[in-house]
C-alpha positions as CSV (number, residue, x, y, z in Angstrom):
1,X,63.1,5.0,-83.1
2,X,63.0,7.1,-86.1
3,X,60.2,10.0,-85.7
4,X,60.0,11.7,-88.7
5,X,58.0,8.9,-90.9
6,X,55.2,9.0,-87.7
7,X,55.4,13.0,-87.9
8,X,55.1,13.4,-91.7
9,X,52.1,10.8,-91.5
10,X,50.3,12.8,-88.6
11,X,51.1,16.1,-90.3
12,X,48.8,14.9,-93.7
13,X,46.5,13.5,-91.5
14,X,45.8,16.8,-90.5
15,X,46.0,18.5,-93.4
16,X,43.5,16.4,-94.9
17,X,41.4,17.0,-91.8
18,X,41.6,20.6,-92.3
19,X,40.4,20.8,-95.8
20,X,37.4,18.9,-95.4
21,X,36.5,21.5,-92.5
22,X,36.2,24.0,-95.4
23,X,33.0,22.1,-96.2
24,X,31.0,22.9,-93.6
25,X,32.6,26.3,-93.5
26,X,30.9,26.3,-97.2
27,X,27.8,25.3,-96.0
28,X,27.4,27.8,-93.0
29,X,26.8,30.8,-95.6
30,X,24.2,28.2,-97.4
31,X,22.2,28.1,-94.3
32,X,23.3,31.8,-93.8
33,X,24.7,30.8,-90.2
34,X,27.7,32.2,-88.5
35,X,29.8,28.9,-89.1
36,X,32.3,31.0,-90.2
37,X,33.2,32.6,-87.6
38,X,34.5,29.3,-86.0
39,X,35.1,27.1,-88.9
40,X,37.3,30.0,-90.5
41,X,39.6,29.7,-87.2
42,X,39.8,26.0,-86.9
43,X,41.1,25.2,-90.4
44,X,43.7,27.7,-90.2
45,X,44.7,26.0,-87.0
46,X,44.4,22.4,-88.4
47,X,46.4,23.4,-91.5
48,X,48.4,25.0,-89.7
49,X,49.7,22.0,-87.6
50,X,49.7,19.9,-90.4
51,X,52.1,22.2,-92.1
52,X,54.5,22.3,-89.4
53,X,54.3,18.5,-89.1
54,X,54.7,17.7,-92.8
55,X,57.6,20.4,-92.5
56,X,59.3,18.3,-89.2
57,X,59.1,14.8,-91.0
58,X,60.2,16.1,-94.4
59,X,63.1,13.5,-94.6
60,X,62.3,10.5,-93.1
61,X,63.0,6.8,-94.4
62,X,60.2,4.6,-96.0
63,X,59.8,1.9,-93.8
64,X,58.0,2.0,-90.9
65,X,58.5,-1.0,-87.7
66,X,56.5,-2.2,-84.9
67,X,57.1,0.4,-82.4
68,X,56.5,3.7,-85.2
69,X,53.3,2.1,-86.2
70,X,51.8,1.5,-82.6
71,X,52.9,5.7,-81.6
72,X,51.4,6.0,-85.2
73,X,48.5,4.2,-84.1
74,X,47.8,6.2,-80.8
75,X,48.8,9.7,-81.7
76,X,46.8,9.7,-84.8
77,X,43.4,9.3,-82.9
78,X,44.4,11.7,-80.4
79,X,45.7,14.1,-82.9
80,X,41.8,13.9,-84.8
81,X,40.2,14.3,-81.4
82,X,42.1,17.6,-81.0
83,X,41.2,19.3,-84.8
84,X,37.8,18.0,-84.7
85,X,36.5,19.5,-80.8
86,X,38.4,22.7,-82.2
87,X,34.3,23.8,-83.8
88,X,32.8,22.8,-80.6
89,X,34.5,24.9,-78.3
90,X,35.2,28.0,-80.7
91,X,31.3,27.9,-81.5
92,X,31.3,28.0,-77.4
93,X,28.6,24.9,-77.6
94,X,31.1,22.5,-75.4
95,X,33.8,23.4,-72.7
96,X,37.1,21.4,-74.0
97,X,36.2,18.5,-72.2
98,X,33.3,17.4,-73.7
99,X,34.3,19.0,-77.0
100,X,36.9,16.3,-77.0
101,X,34.5,13.5,-75.5
102,X,32.5,14.6,-78.7
103,X,35.0,14.9,-81.6
104,X,36.7,10.8,-80.4
105,X,33.0,9.8,-80.0
106,X,32.4,11.0,-84.0
107,X,36.1,10.2,-85.1
108,X,36.3,6.6,-83.4
109,X,32.9,6.0,-84.8
110,X,30.8,5.2,-81.4
111,X,27.7,7.3,-82.2
112,X,27.7,9.0,-78.1
113,X,27.2,12.2,-77.4
114,X,26.9,15.0,-74.6
115,X,25.4,17.3,-75.7
116,X,22.0,17.3,-73.7
117,X,18.4,17.8,-75.2
118,X,18.2,20.9,-73.3
119,X,20.9,22.9,-75.6
120,X,19.0,22.3,-78.6
121,X,19.9,20.9,-82.4
122,X,23.3,21.5,-83.7
123,X,23.4,24.4,-86.1
124,X,23.9,22.7,-89.5
125,X,27.0,23.3,-90.1
126,X,28.1,21.3,-86.9
127,X,26.0,18.9,-88.1
128,X,27.5,18.3,-90.7
129,X,31.1,18.2,-89.6
130,X,30.0,16.0,-86.8
131,X,28.7,13.4,-89.9
132,X,32.0,14.2,-91.9
133,X,34.0,13.1,-88.6
134,X,32.2,10.1,-88.1
135,X,33.0,9.3,-92.2
136,X,36.7,10.6,-91.8
137,X,37.1,8.4,-88.4
138,X,35.6,5.3,-90.6
139,X,38.0,5.3,-93.4
140,X,41.2,6.3,-91.0
141,X,40.3,3.2,-89.0
142,X,40.0,1.4,-92.2
143,X,43.0,2.7,-93.7
144,X,45.1,1.3,-90.6
145,X,43.8,-1.6,-90.7
146,X,45.1,-2.1,-94.1
147,X,48.5,-0.6,-93.2
148,X,49.8,-0.1,-90.0
149,X,47.6,-2.5,-87.8
150,X,49.2,-5.8,-89.3
151,X,52.5,-4.4,-89.0
152,X,51.8,-3.7,-85.3
153,X,49.1,-6.8,-83.9
154,X,49.9,-9.5,-86.9
155,X,46.3,-10.3,-85.9
156,X,44.7,-9.5,-89.5
157,X,46.8,-11.7,-91.6
158,X,44.6,-14.6,-91.8
159,X,42.1,-12.7,-93.8
160,X,43.8,-9.5,-95.4
161,X,46.8,-11.8,-96.1
162,X,46.1,-15.1,-97.2
163,X,42.4,-14.4,-98.6
164,X,42.9,-11.6,-100.7
165,X,46.5,-12.9,-101.8
166,X,48.1,-8.9,-99.9
167,X,51.4,-9.2,-98.6
168,X,51.7,-6.5,-96.0
169,X,55.3,-4.5,-95.3
170,X,56.0,-1.6,-93.9
171,X,57.3,-0.4,-96.7
172,X,55.1,3.0,-97.3
173,X,54.5,2.1,-101.5
174,X,52.9,-1.2,-100.4
175,X,50.8,0.1,-97.6
176,X,50.0,3.4,-99.8
177,X,48.5,0.5,-102.4
178,X,46.4,-1.2,-100.0
179,X,45.3,2.0,-98.6
180,X,44.1,3.3,-102.6
181,X,42.2,0.1,-103.0
182,X,39.9,0.3,-99.7
183,X,39.4,3.5,-99.8
184,X,37.8,3.7,-103.5
185,X,35.7,0.8,-101.9
186,X,34.7,2.7,-99.0
187,X,33.9,5.6,-101.1
188,X,31.9,3.3,-104.0
189,X,29.7,2.0,-100.7
190,X,28.9,5.6,-99.2
191,X,27.6,7.0,-103.0
192,X,25.7,3.3,-103.1
193,X,24.2,4.0,-99.3
194,X,23.3,7.7,-100.8
195,X,21.7,6.5,-103.3
196,X,20.0,4.3,-101.3
197,X,18.4,6.5,-99.1
198,X,17.4,8.8,-102.0
199,X,15.3,6.0,-103.2
200,X,13.8,5.9,-99.9
201,X,12.7,9.3,-100.0
202,X,15.3,11.5,-98.0
203,X,16.5,14.9,-99.4
204,X,19.9,14.9,-101.1
205,X,21.6,16.8,-98.4
206,X,19.8,14.5,-95.3
207,X,20.4,11.3,-97.6
208,X,24.7,12.2,-97.6
209,X,24.5,13.3,-93.8
210,X,22.4,9.6,-93.7
211,X,25.2,7.7,-95.6
212,X,27.8,9.1,-94.3
213,X,26.6,7.9,-90.7
214,X,25.9,4.6,-91.8
215,X,29.1,3.7,-94.1
216,X,31.3,4.5,-91.1
217,X,28.8,2.7,-88.4
218,X,28.3,5.7,-86.4
219,X,25.1,5.4,-85.3
220,X,23.2,6.2,-82.0
221,X,22.5,9.6,-82.2
222,X,19.0,10.8,-81.4
223,X,19.4,13.5,-84.4
224,X,19.9,10.5,-86.4
225,X,17.7,8.2,-85.0
226,X,15.4,6.7,-87.7
227,X,12.8,6.2,-85.3
228,X,11.9,10.2,-86.3
229,X,10.9,9.0,-90.1
230,X,9.2,5.8,-89.5
231,X,10.0,4.6,-92.7
232,X,10.1,1.1,-93.8
233,X,12.0,2.2,-96.7
234,X,14.3,4.3,-95.1
235,X,15.0,1.2,-92.1
236,X,15.4,-0.9,-95.5
237,X,17.5,1.4,-97.3
238,X,19.7,1.8,-93.9
239,X,19.9,-2.1,-93.2
240,X,21.6,-2.6,-96.4
241,X,24.2,0.1,-96.1
242,X,24.9,-1.2,-92.6
243,X,25.3,-4.8,-93.9
244,X,27.5,-3.5,-96.8
245,X,29.6,-1.3,-94.6
246,X,30.4,-4.2,-92.3
247,X,31.8,-6.5,-95.0
248,X,35.1,-6.5,-96.0
249,X,36.4,-3.9,-97.9
250,X,39.5,-5.5,-99.6
251,X,37.4,-8.6,-99.9
252,X,34.8,-6.9,-102.1
253,X,37.7,-4.9,-104.1
254,X,39.4,-8.3,-104.6
255,X,35.7,-9.6,-106.0
256,X,35.0,-6.4,-107.9
257,X,38.4,-5.8,-109.8
258,X,39.1,-10.0,-110.7
259,X,35.4,-10.1,-111.6
260,X,34.9,-13.4,-109.4
261,X,31.7,-12.3,-107.5
262,X,31.5,-15.8,-106.1
263,X,34.7,-15.6,-104.1
264,X,32.9,-12.9,-101.8
265,X,29.9,-15.0,-101.0
266,X,32.1,-17.8,-100.6
267,X,33.9,-16.0,-97.6
268,X,33.6,-18.1,-94.4
269,X,33.6,-14.8,-92.4
270,X,30.8,-13.4,-95.1
271,X,28.9,-16.2,-94.8
272,X,28.6,-16.8,-90.7
273,X,28.1,-12.8,-90.7
274,X,24.6,-13.3,-92.6
275,X,23.9,-16.2,-90.9
276,X,24.3,-14.3,-87.7
277,X,22.1,-11.4,-88.7
278,X,19.2,-14.0,-90.5
279,X,19.2,-16.3,-87.4
280,X,19.7,-13.6,-84.5
281,X,16.9,-11.4,-86.5
282,X,14.2,-14.3,-86.4
283,X,14.9,-15.2,-82.6
284,X,14.1,-11.7,-81.6
285,X,11.8,-10.9,-84.0
286,X,9.9,-14.3,-82.8
287,X,10.5,-13.7,-79.6
288,X,8.9,-10.2,-79.3
289,X,5.9,-11.7,-81.1
290,X,5.7,-14.2,-78.6
291,X,6.0,-12.0,-75.5
292,X,3.4,-9.4,-77.5
293,X,5.0,-6.7,-77.8
294,X,4.0,-6.2,-81.3
295,X,2.4,-8.0,-83.8
296,X,4.3,-10.3,-86.1
297,X,4.9,-7.8,-88.9
298,X,6.3,-5.1,-86.6
299,X,8.6,-7.7,-84.7
300,X,10.0,-9.0,-87.6
301,X,10.6,-4.6,-88.9
302,X,12.0,-3.7,-85.5
303,X,13.6,-7.4,-84.4
304,X,15.7,-7.3,-88.0
305,X,16.8,-3.8,-88.1
306,X,17.9,-3.7,-84.3
307,X,19.6,-7.2,-84.7
308,X,21.8,-5.5,-87.9
309,X,22.7,-2.0,-86.4
310,X,24.1,-3.6,-83.6
311,X,25.9,-6.4,-84.7
312,X,27.0,-3.9,-87.4
313,X,27.8,-1.4,-84.3
314,X,26.5,1.1,-85.8
315,X,23.3,1.2,-83.0
316,X,21.0,2.8,-85.3
317,X,17.4,2.9,-82.9
318,X,13.9,2.6,-84.9
319,X,12.2,1.6,-81.5
320,X,12.0,1.8,-77.6
321,X,14.3,-0.9,-77.0
322,X,14.6,0.0,-73.1
323,X,11.1,-1.2,-72.7
324,X,11.6,-4.6,-74.8
325,X,12.1,-7.9,-72.8
326,X,15.4,-8.2,-71.2
327,X,15.9,-11.3,-73.3
328,X,16.0,-9.4,-76.6
329,X,18.0,-6.9,-75.1
330,X,21.0,-9.1,-73.2
331,X,20.7,-10.7,-77.2
332,X,21.9,-6.6,-78.6
333,X,24.3,-6.6,-76.3
334,X,26.2,-9.5,-76.8
335,X,26.0,-9.0,-80.5
336,X,28.1,-6.0,-79.9
337,X,31.0,-7.7,-79.2
338,X,30.9,-10.2,-82.1
339,X,30.8,-6.7,-84.6
340,X,31.4,-6.7,-88.4
341,X,33.7,-8.3,-90.7
342,X,37.7,-7.9,-90.4
343,X,38.2,-5.3,-92.6
344,X,35.2,-2.9,-92.2
345,X,34.8,0.0,-90.3
346,X,32.9,-2.0,-87.8
347,X,33.5,-2.2,-84.2
348,X,33.7,-5.1,-81.9
349,X,36.0,-8.1,-81.9
350,X,34.9,-9.5,-85.3
351,X,33.2,-12.4,-86.8
352,X,36.3,-14.4,-87.8
353,X,37.9,-14.2,-84.5
354,X,34.9,-16.2,-83.3
355,X,35.2,-18.3,-86.1
356,X,38.8,-19.2,-84.9
357,X,37.7,-19.2,-81.5
358,X,35.4,-21.9,-81.8
359,X,37.3,-24.1,-84.5
360,X,39.8,-23.8,-81.9
361,X,37.6,-25.6,-79.2
362,X,35.9,-28.3,-81.8
363,X,39.7,-29.3,-82.1
364,X,40.1,-29.7,-78.6
365,X,37.1,-31.4,-78.2
366,X,38.1,-34.0,-80.8
367,X,41.7,-34.2,-79.8
368,X,40.6,-35.3,-76.2
369,X,38.6,-38.8,-78.1
370,X,41.9,-39.1,-80.3
371,X,45.1,-37.6,-78.6
372,X,46.9,-38.9,-80.9
373,X,45.5,-37.1,-84.3
374,X,47.2,-34.5,-85.5
375,X,44.6,-31.7,-86.8
376,X,44.9,-28.5,-88.6
377,X,42.8,-25.5,-88.2
378,X,41.6,-24.6,-91.5
379,X,39.6,-21.3,-92.9
380,X,38.1,-21.4,-96.5
381,X,40.9,-24.3,-96.7
382,X,44.0,-22.3,-96.1
383,X,45.4,-23.6,-92.9
384,X,45.9,-20.9,-90.2
385,X,49.0,-20.7,-88.7
386,X,49.6,-21.0,-84.9
387,X,50.9,-17.3,-84.8
388,X,47.9,-16.3,-85.5
389,X,45.5,-18.2,-83.3
390,X,47.8,-17.0,-80.8
391,X,47.1,-13.9,-81.1
392,X,43.2,-14.5,-81.5
393,X,43.2,-15.8,-78.0
394,X,45.6,-12.9,-76.8
395,X,43.0,-10.4,-78.5
396,X,39.8,-12.1,-76.8
397,X,41.5,-12.0,-73.1
398,X,42.8,-8.4,-73.4
399,X,39.6,-7.3,-74.7
400,X,37.2,-8.9,-71.8
401,X,40.0,-8.0,-69.7
402,X,39.6,-4.6,-70.1
403,X,35.5,-5.0,-70.6
404,X,35.8,-6.2,-66.8
405,X,38.4,-3.5,-65.3
406,X,36.9,-0.4,-67.3
407,X,33.2,-1.7,-66.1
408,X,34.7,-1.4,-62.4
409,X,35.7,1.8,-63.4
410,X,32.9,3.1,-64.7
411,X,30.6,2.0,-61.6
412,X,32.8,4.3,-59.5
413,X,30.6,7.1,-60.8
414,X,27.7,5.5,-58.8
415,X,26.7,3.9,-62.2
416,X,24.8,0.5,-62.2
417,X,26.9,-2.3,-62.9
418,X,24.7,-3.3,-65.9
419,X,24.5,0.5,-67.3
420,X,28.4,0.5,-66.5
421,X,28.7,-2.3,-68.8
422,X,26.9,-1.0,-71.5
423,X,29.1,2.2,-71.6
424,X,32.3,-0.2,-71.2
425,X,31.5,-2.1,-74.5
426,X,29.9,1.0,-76.3
427,X,33.1,2.4,-75.7
428,X,35.6,-0.7,-76.8
429,X,33.4,-1.8,-79.7
430,X,32.4,1.8,-81.2
431,X,28.2,1.2,-80.7
432,X,27.4,4.0,-78.5
433,X,23.7,2.7,-78.8
434,X,24.7,0.2,-75.9
435,X,24.5,2.1,-73.3
436,X,21.0,3.3,-73.9
437,X,19.6,-0.5,-73.5
438,X,20.1,0.0,-70.2
439,X,18.7,4.0,-69.8
440,X,21.8,6.0,-70.0
441,X,21.1,8.2,-73.0
442,X,22.4,11.7,-71.6
443,X,26.1,11.6,-71.3
444,X,26.1,15.3,-70.6
445,X,25.3,14.6,-67.1
446,X,28.4,12.3,-66.6
447,X,31.7,13.4,-64.3
448,X,33.7,14.8,-66.7
449,X,36.3,12.1,-65.3
450,X,34.1,9.8,-66.7
451,X,33.7,11.2,-70.1
452,X,37.5,11.6,-70.6
453,X,37.9,7.7,-69.4
454,X,35.3,6.6,-71.9
455,X,36.9,9.2,-74.5
456,X,40.2,7.1,-73.7
457,X,38.7,3.2,-74.2
458,X,36.9,4.7,-77.2
459,X,40.4,5.2,-78.5
460,X,42.0,1.7,-77.3
461,X,38.9,-0.1,-78.7
462,X,39.8,1.4,-82.2
463,X,43.6,0.6,-81.6
464,X,42.9,-2.9,-81.4
465,X,44.7,-3.0,-77.9
466,X,48.2,-3.8,-78.9
467,X,49.4,-0.6,-80.0
468,X,48.7,0.9,-76.7
469,X,50.6,-2.6,-75.0
470,X,53.2,-1.8,-77.2
471,X,53.9,1.5,-76.0
472,X,53.4,0.7,-72.7
473,X,56.4,-1.8,-73.3
474,X,58.0,0.4,-74.7
475,X,57.9,2.7,-72.3
476,X,58.5,1.0,-69.4
477,X,61.9,0.3,-71.1
478,X,62.3,3.8,-71.5
479,X,62.0,4.2,-67.9
480,X,64.5,1.5,-66.7
481,X,67.0,2.8,-69.0
482,X,67.2,5.8,-67.5
483,X,66.6,4.6,-64.1
């Protein structure tokens, strides 16, 4: 394995985040706070680390192997977590463990916090840095999806190769081309979200912060709750932004570049995603009204918003969902497993995988009735390779296995089973608000080992699990060779 390539790429990530940190550094002067005291050294450390890594990997090959891609995907989240926690530590707001948890939560767009209400509101510069970490984390995840993930797991070949006619290659030049396309769409949707929030009445700075959190699908923090504003227009702007952020960014790019907008809405995954939002939104709204929780208008308002929020894995809250009927809370809990579309910043197992799973089940039922029938699984008229079907089945099993194992581990801290399930799936699917469904709203009270385990679980959720398994396999092979 040649290490210089992913060392070089890690250095570029460190340099980028060091330069982004300049914005909250300058913003602290605007608010006349002492942010320069902790952002200044943080910038120097990040740029120093980035410079050293880039220099160490300056001579590298132009191709990446699957093992190198797996190592890169693991190390990049650890590096981002380490860089992101620097301002929290140097400002004295958090200790090392809590700062790492907070940083990883932001970069993985999970949206849970270990800053207790008794600590007060974050300084404006740290608040801006938190939202920028979330936005950068969402961008980093999407770039990994269209560059390294297909190389490592192959489980995204269905929608990102067949539908968009984009062939993925370990050649860095082609990977950068796909990254530029998705990066432009990510920035464009962020600008659209800022405009929507501004039209809804938010000041420009607040609209920017809210847009950064929404497009990256990183909600859940009480600081960014929609409930504080209690505005229907703001909630509509949020729902539109969350729906846009949950779509396939390469699909958007294809439709806009080729001026074939019909192809966007003709996509099976997007159609199923919108159908889920409409159907489940109506179900939850009608049930809330039937149970007398709200009147019909408020039921539609809160029901649809929470369905969009949880299915997009954003986790924004507009109502006291802990007091909702158990049926509605369970529906929101299940939506987190589904998540958004492949090619978006949303978490969960993704709609396309469930489409494949249901089509497999349908095929097997037909095969039972007609054993000699030759059946080909197709999506959007394109045959799905058996290798992709195998990957989808494997991922579904691994996701559920990690979920149940993590539930048991987290429950060792004395947490009730349903609460442990909410924390586990919240970390795996990057939807921190799932924990609040069952009454866990303050992670500052959690034991340190639980915070660290949850941080690793957040990273594992963003790794698509396959990368972690490849590293385990290569590690075991290394130990076997040495001993």
